DRENDO-1510 file (C-alpha; in Angstrom, 1 decimal, always signed):
<recs>
REC; n; res; u; v; w
REC; 1; MET; -0.3; -0.2; -0.3 .
REC; 2; LYS; +3.2; +2.1; +0.9 .
REC; 3; LYS; +4.0; +1.8; -2.6 .
REC; 4; ILE; +1.1; +2.7; -3.9 .
REC; 5; LEU; +0.7; +5.9; -2.3 .
REC; 6; ASP; +4.3; +6.9; -2.8 .
REC; 7; TYR; +3.7; +6.8; -6.7 .
REC; 8; ILE; +0.3; +8.6; -6.2 .
REC; 9; ARG; +1.8; +11.5; -4.2 .
REC; 10; TYR; +5.4; +11.4; -5.7 .
REC; 11; GLY; +5.6; +9.8; -8.8 .
REC; 12; GLU; +5.5; +11.5; -12.4 .
REC; 13; GLY; +3.3; +11.5; -15.3 .
REC; 14; LEU; -0.4; +11.0; -15.7 .
REC; 15; GLY; -0.7; +7.0; -14.9 .
REC; 16; ILE; -0.1; +6.2; -18.9 .
REC; 17; LYS; +2.6; +3.5; -17.9 .
REC; 18; PHE; -0.6; +1.7; -16.0 .
REC; 19; LEU; -2.8; +2.9; -18.4 .
REC; 20; LEU; -1.2; +1.3; -21.7 .
REC; 21; PRO; -0.1; -1.9; -20.5 .
REC; 22; PHE; -4.1; -2.9; -19.2 .
REC; 23; SER; -5.7; -1.3; -22.3 .
REC; 24; LEU; -3.1; -3.9; -24.4 .
REC; 25; ILE; -4.2; -7.0; -22.0 .
REC; 26; VAL; -8.0; -5.8; -22.2 .
REC; 27; ALA; -7.6; -5.2; -25.9 .
REC; 28; LEU; -5.8; -9.1; -26.1 .
REC; 29; PHE; -8.2; -10.6; -24.0 .
REC; 30; LEU; -11.1; -9.1; -26.7 .
REC; 31; ALA; -9.2; -10.6; -29.2 .
REC; 32; ALA; -8.8; -14.0; -27.4 .
REC; 33; THR; -12.5; -14.2; -26.7 .
REC; 34; ILE; -13.3; -13.6; -30.5 .
REC; 35; LYS; -11.1; -16.2; -31.1 .
REC; 36; ILE; -12.3; -18.8; -29.1 .
REC; 37; GLU; -15.8; -17.9; -29.4 .
REC; 38; GLY; -15.4; -17.7; -33.2 .
REC; 39; ASN; -13.8; -21.3; -33.5 .
REC; 40; ASP; -16.5; -22.7; -31.4 .
REC; 41; VAL; -19.5; -20.8; -32.8 .
REC; 42; LEU; -19.2; -18.5; -35.9 .
REC; 43; VAL; -17.1; -20.8; -37.9 .
REC; 44; PRO; -19.3; -24.2; -37.8 .
REC; 45; ALA; -22.5; -21.8; -37.9 .
REC; 46; ALA; -21.1; -20.2; -41.4 .
REC; 47; GLN; -20.3; -23.4; -42.6 .
REC; 48; LYS; -23.9; -24.4; -41.4 .
REC; 49; VAL; -25.6; -21.4; -43.4 .
REC; 50; ALA; -22.9; -22.3; -46.5 .
REC; 51; ASP; -24.4; -25.9; -46.5 .
REC; 52; GLU; -27.9; -24.6; -46.7 .
REC; 53; PHE; -28.3; -21.8; -49.0 .
REC; 54; LEU; -25.5; -22.7; -51.6 .
REC; 55; PRO; -25.8; -23.2; -54.3 .
REC; 56; ILE; -26.4; -19.1; -55.3 .
REC; 57; LYS; -26.2; -18.0; -58.9 .
REC; 58; ILE; -26.8; -14.4; -59.9 .
REC; 59; GLU; -27.2; -13.2; -63.4 .
REC; 60; ASN; -27.4; -9.7; -64.4 .
REC; 61; GLY; -27.8; -8.2; -61.0 .
REC; 62; ALA; -30.4; -11.1; -59.5 .
REC; 63; ILE; -30.5; -14.3; -58.3 .
REC; 64; VAL; -31.5; -16.7; -60.4 .
REC; 65; GLU; -30.6; -19.6; -58.4 .
REC; 66; PRO; -32.3; -20.8; -56.0 .
REC; 67; ALA; -35.4; -19.5; -57.6 .
REC; 68; ASP; -38.7; -18.4; -55.2 .
REC; 69; THR; -36.9; -19.9; -52.4 .
REC; 70; VAL; -37.2; -18.7; -48.6 .
REC; 71; LYS; -34.6; -20.0; -46.3 .
REC; 72; THR; -33.7; -18.7; -42.6 .
REC; 73; TYR; -31.3; -19.7; -40.0 .
REC; 74; SER; -30.0; -18.7; -37.0 .
REC; 75; ILE; -27.0; -18.1; -35.4 .
REC; 76; ALA; -27.3; -18.5; -31.6 .
REC; 77; PHE; -24.4; -16.8; -29.0 .
REC; 78; ASP; -26.5; -16.8; -25.5 .
REC; 79; ASP; -27.7; -20.3; -25.4 .
REC; 80; GLU; -27.6; -20.4; -21.5 .
REC; 81; ASN; -29.8; -17.3; -21.2 .
REC; 82; ASN; -31.7; -17.9; -24.4 .
REC; 83; ASP; -31.6; -14.5; -25.4 .
REC; 84; ALA; -33.2; -14.1; -28.8 .
REC; 85; ASN; -31.7; -10.5; -29.4 .
REC; 86; SER; -28.1; -11.9; -29.3 .
REC; 87; ASN; -29.0; -14.0; -32.4 .
REC; 88; ILE; -27.9; -13.4; -35.9 .
REC; 89; ASN; -30.7; -14.2; -38.2 .
REC; 90; VAL; -29.5; -15.7; -42.0 .
REC; 91; VAL; -32.5; -15.0; -44.4 .
REC; 92; LEU; -32.8; -15.9; -48.3 .
REC; 93; ASP; -35.9; -14.7; -49.8 .
REC; 94; THR; -35.7; -15.1; -53.1 .
REC; 95; LYS; -39.4; -14.0; -53.8 .
REC; 96; VAL; -39.0; -10.7; -53.4 .
REC; 97; ASP; -36.7; -7.9; -54.9 .
REC; 98; TYR; -36.2; -5.7; -52.0 .
REC; 99; PHE; -37.3; -5.9; -48.0 .
REC; 100; GLU; -38.4; -3.0; -46.5 .
REC; 101; PRO; -35.5; -1.9; -43.9 .
REC; 102; SER; -37.0; -0.8; -41.1 .
REC; 103; GLU; -38.7; -4.3; -40.4 .
REC; 104; LEU; -35.5; -6.3; -40.3 .
REC; 105; LYS; -34.2; -7.4; -36.7 .
REC; 106; GLN; -30.3; -8.2; -36.3 .
REC; 107; GLY; -29.0; -10.5; -38.6 .
REC; 108; ILE; -28.1; -10.6; -42.8 .
REC; 109; TYR; -31.2; -10.7; -45.4 .
REC; 110; ILE; -30.7; -11.7; -49.3 .
REC; 111; SER; -33.5; -10.7; -51.6 .
REC; 112; ARG; -33.3; -11.4; -55.0 .
REC; 113; ARG; -31.8; -8.1; -55.7 .
REC; 114; ALA; -29.9; -7.2; -53.0 .
REC; 115; LEU; -28.1; -7.9; -49.5 .
REC; 116; TYR; -28.9; -6.6; -46.2 .
REC; 117; SER; -26.5; -6.1; -43.0 .
REC; 118; VAL; -28.5; -5.1; -40.0 .
REC; 119; THR; -27.0; -4.3; -36.9 .
REC; 120; LYS; -28.4; -2.3; -33.8 .
REC; 121; ARG; -26.5; +0.6; -35.1 .
REC; 122; GLU; -27.6; +0.9; -38.9 .
REC; 123; THR; -28.3; -1.2; -41.5 .
REC; 124; LYS; -26.4; -1.6; -44.8 .
REC; 125; MET; -28.0; -2.6; -48.2 .
REC; 126; TYR; -25.3; -3.8; -51.1 .
REC; 127; ASN; -26.8; -4.4; -54.6 .
REC; 128; PHE; -26.2; -7.2; -56.7 .
REC; 129; GLU; -24.7; -5.7; -59.8 .
REC; 130; GLU; -23.0; -8.7; -61.6 .
REC; 131; SER; -22.9; -12.5; -62.4 .
REC; 132; LEU; -21.6; -14.5; -60.1 .
REC; 133; TYR; -21.9; -18.3; -58.7 .
REC; 134; ILE; -21.0; -19.6; -55.4 .
REC; 135; PRO; -20.9; -23.8; -55.1 .
REC; 136; ARG; -21.5; -25.3; -52.2 .
REC; 137; GLU; -18.2; -26.6; -50.8 .
REC; 138; ASP; -15.9; -26.9; -47.6 .
REC; 139; TYR; -15.5; -23.1; -46.8 .
REC; 140; THR; -14.1; -23.5; -43.4 .
REC; 141; ASP; -10.4; -22.9; -43.9 .
REC; 142; LEU; -11.5; -19.6; -45.5 .
REC; 143; PHE; -13.9; -18.7; -42.9 .
REC; 144; ARG; -10.6; -19.8; -40.4 .
REC; 145; THR; -8.9; -17.5; -42.1 .
REC; 146; MET; -10.7; -14.4; -41.9 .
REC; 147; LEU; -11.4; -14.9; -38.5 .
REC; 148; ASN; -8.0; -14.8; -38.0 .
REC; 149; TRP; -7.3; -11.7; -39.9 .
REC; 150; SER; -10.2; -10.4; -37.7 .
REC; 151; VAL; -8.6; -11.3; -34.4 .
REC; 152; LEU; -5.3; -9.2; -35.2 .
REC; 153; PHE; -7.3; -6.4; -36.3 .
REC; 154; VAL; -9.3; -6.3; -33.4 .
REC; 155; GLY; -5.9; -6.7; -31.4 .
REC; 156; ILE; -4.1; -3.9; -33.0 .
REC; 157; PHE; -6.7; -1.4; -33.7 .
REC; 158; GLY; -9.0; -2.6; -30.6 .
REC; 159; PHE; -5.8; -1.8; -28.5 .
REC; 160; ILE; -5.6; +2.0; -29.7 .
REC; 161; GLY; -9.5; +2.3; -29.2 .
REC; 162; VAL; -9.6; +0.7; -25.9 .
REC; 163; ALA; -6.7; +3.0; -24.8 .
REC; 164; ILE; -8.3; +6.3; -26.2 .
REC; 165; ALA; -11.7; +5.0; -24.4 .
REC; 166; PHE; -9.8; +4.6; -21.0 .
REC; 167; PHE; -7.8; +7.4; -20.9 .
REC; 168; ILE; -11.2; +10.1; -21.9 .
REC; 169; ALA; -12.8; +7.8; -18.8 .
REC; 170; ILE; -9.8; +8.5; -16.4 .
REC; 171; ILE; -9.8; +12.3; -17.2 .
REC; 172; PHE; -13.5; +12.1; -16.4 .
REC; 173; TYR; -12.8; +10.6; -13.2 .
REC; 174; ALA; -10.0; +12.8; -12.5 .
REC; 175; VAL; -12.3; +15.6; -12.8 .
REC; 176; CYS; -14.9; +14.0; -10.3 .
REC; 177; SER; -12.4; +13.5; -7.9 .
REC; 178; TYR; -12.3; +17.5; -6.8 .
REC; 179; ALA; -15.8; +16.7; -5.2 .
REC; 180; VAL; -14.3; +14.3; -3.4 .
REC; 181; SER; -11.0; +15.9; -2.5 .
REC; 182; ALA; -13.6; +18.7; -1.4 .
REC; 183; PHE; -15.7; +16.1; +0.8 .
REC; 184; PHE; -12.1; +16.1; +2.9 .
REC; 185; GLY; -11.1; +19.5; +2.5 .
REC; 186; LYS; -7.9; +19.0; +0.8 .
REC; 187; SER; -6.7; +20.1; -2.7 .
REC; 188; PHE; -4.0; +18.6; -5.0 .
REC; 189; LEU; -2.5; +18.8; -8.5 .
REC; 190; PHE; -4.4; +17.3; -11.6 .
REC; 191; ASP; -1.6; +15.2; -12.4 .
REC; 192; LEU; -1.7; +13.5; -8.8 .
REC; 193; ARG; -5.5; +13.3; -9.5 .
REC; 194; MET; -4.9; +11.5; -13.3 .
REC; 195; ARG; -2.0; +8.6; -11.3 .
REC; 196; LEU; -4.9; +8.1; -8.9 .
REC; 197; SER; -7.7; +8.3; -11.3 .
REC; 198; THR; -5.7; +5.7; -13.3 .
REC; 199; LEU; -5.1; +2.8; -10.5 .
REC; 200; ALA; -8.8; +3.1; -9.5 .
REC; 201; PHE; -10.2; +2.6; -12.5 .
REC; 202; ILE; -7.9; -0.3; -13.5 .
REC; 203; THR; -8.7; -1.3; -10.3 .
REC; 204; THR; -12.3; -1.5; -10.1 .
REC; 205; TYR; -12.2; -2.3; -14.2 .
REC; 206; VAL; -10.6; -5.7; -13.1 .
REC; 207; VAL; -13.3; -6.3; -10.0 .
REC; 208; PHE; -16.2; -5.8; -12.2 .
REC; 209; THR; -15.0; -8.2; -15.0 .
REC; 210; VAL; -14.7; -10.8; -12.4 .
REC; 211; LEU; -18.2; -10.4; -10.9 .
REC; 212; GLY; -19.3; -9.7; -14.8 .
REC; 213; TRP; -18.7; -13.1; -14.7 .
REC; 214; PHE; -21.2; -14.1; -12.7 .
REC; 215; GLY; -23.6; -11.7; -14.1 .
REC; 216; PHE; -23.0; -8.9; -12.4 .
REC; 217; SER; -22.8; -5.5; -14.1 .
REC; 218; SER; -24.6; -1.5; -12.8 .
REC; 219; PHE; -22.5; +1.3; -14.4 .
REC; 220; ILE; -23.5; +3.4; -11.3 .
REC; 221; ILE; -22.0; +1.0; -8.5 .
REC; 222; PHE; -19.1; +1.1; -11.0 .
REC; 223; PHE; -18.8; +5.3; -10.9 .
REC; 224; VAL; -19.5; +4.8; -7.2 .
REC; 225; ALA; -16.9; +2.0; -6.6 .
REC; 226; VAL; -14.5; +4.3; -8.6 .
REC; 227; LEU; -15.0; +7.6; -6.4 .
REC; 228; ALA; -15.3; +5.6; -3.2 .
REC; 229; LEU; -11.1; +4.4; -4.0 .
REC; 230; GLN; -10.7; +7.8; -5.1 .
REC; 231; GLY; -12.1; +8.8; -1.1 .
REC; 232; VAL; -9.6; +6.3; +0.3 .
REC; 233; ILE; -6.6; +7.5; -0.9 .
REC; 234; PHE; -7.5; +11.1; -0.3 .
REC; 235; LYS; -8.0; +10.5; +3.1 .
REC; 236; GLU; -4.7; +8.4; +3.5 .
REC; 237; ILE; -2.4; +11.5; +1.6 .
REC; 238; PRO; -1.8; +15.0; +3.1 .
REC; 239; ALA; -2.8; +18.1; +0.6 .
REC; 240; GLN; -0.7; +19.2; -2.1 .
REC; 241; GLU; +0.3; +23.0; -2.2 .
REC; 242; THR; -0.7; +24.4; -5.2 .
REC; 243; PRO; +2.1; +26.5; -7.0 .
REC; 244; ALA; +1.9; +30.1; -6.9 .
REC; 245; ALA; +1.4; +31.7; -10.2 .
REC; 246; PRO; +4.4; +34.1; -11.0 .
REC; 247; GLN; +4.4; +37.6; -10.3 .
REC; 248; GLN; +4.6; +39.9; -12.7 .
REC; 249; ASN; +6.5; +42.9; -12.8 .
</recs>
């Protein structure tokens, strides 16, 4: 505990030396989760979809094989809780040229002339413009290659995104710490507040990640826990002297 207090009181910087390694660990953990989930669920499910929906033949921007056909498949990600909102629907309907986007749930939809990708945030439509034939084959190796590239992308760019998001969150908690320190009647410089907020945020994040494995999650309690940790540290360290402004001649 003394080493932690000494780092917060006398250390240099804003806690970046702890933030960056932790962000990397979180990004790698996310990439590993995608890799495991992908191998166990996505790749087999993608091959099942291929077996069910292929072959597909497109001529002059329209599907001609299979014609006048409706097929559906659902990729489940949360079998334990049976949460339908976590599933991805795959629908092929060559009886219609286009779907009404506002009526589509999360998933992938293929009409006679277009493909729709629907997420919780947006819907994208891609018109078929060329002739194409996709035979029914074993695409497992291809799906695994695509998964590996996705994991690499998440590992690299996920680290950057996580680090930026965490840094913004820590600035937010450093600002909130002014209310906490005011409760104790103490004043601290902003760099100390950043170092403290970094350690408090990381500690709380780790604890709530473990709790999340047991189904517990609450942003409000997370927020309060970070501020409570700040209060514990503020109580243990003396106030800082704010540097006086230079006098003008």
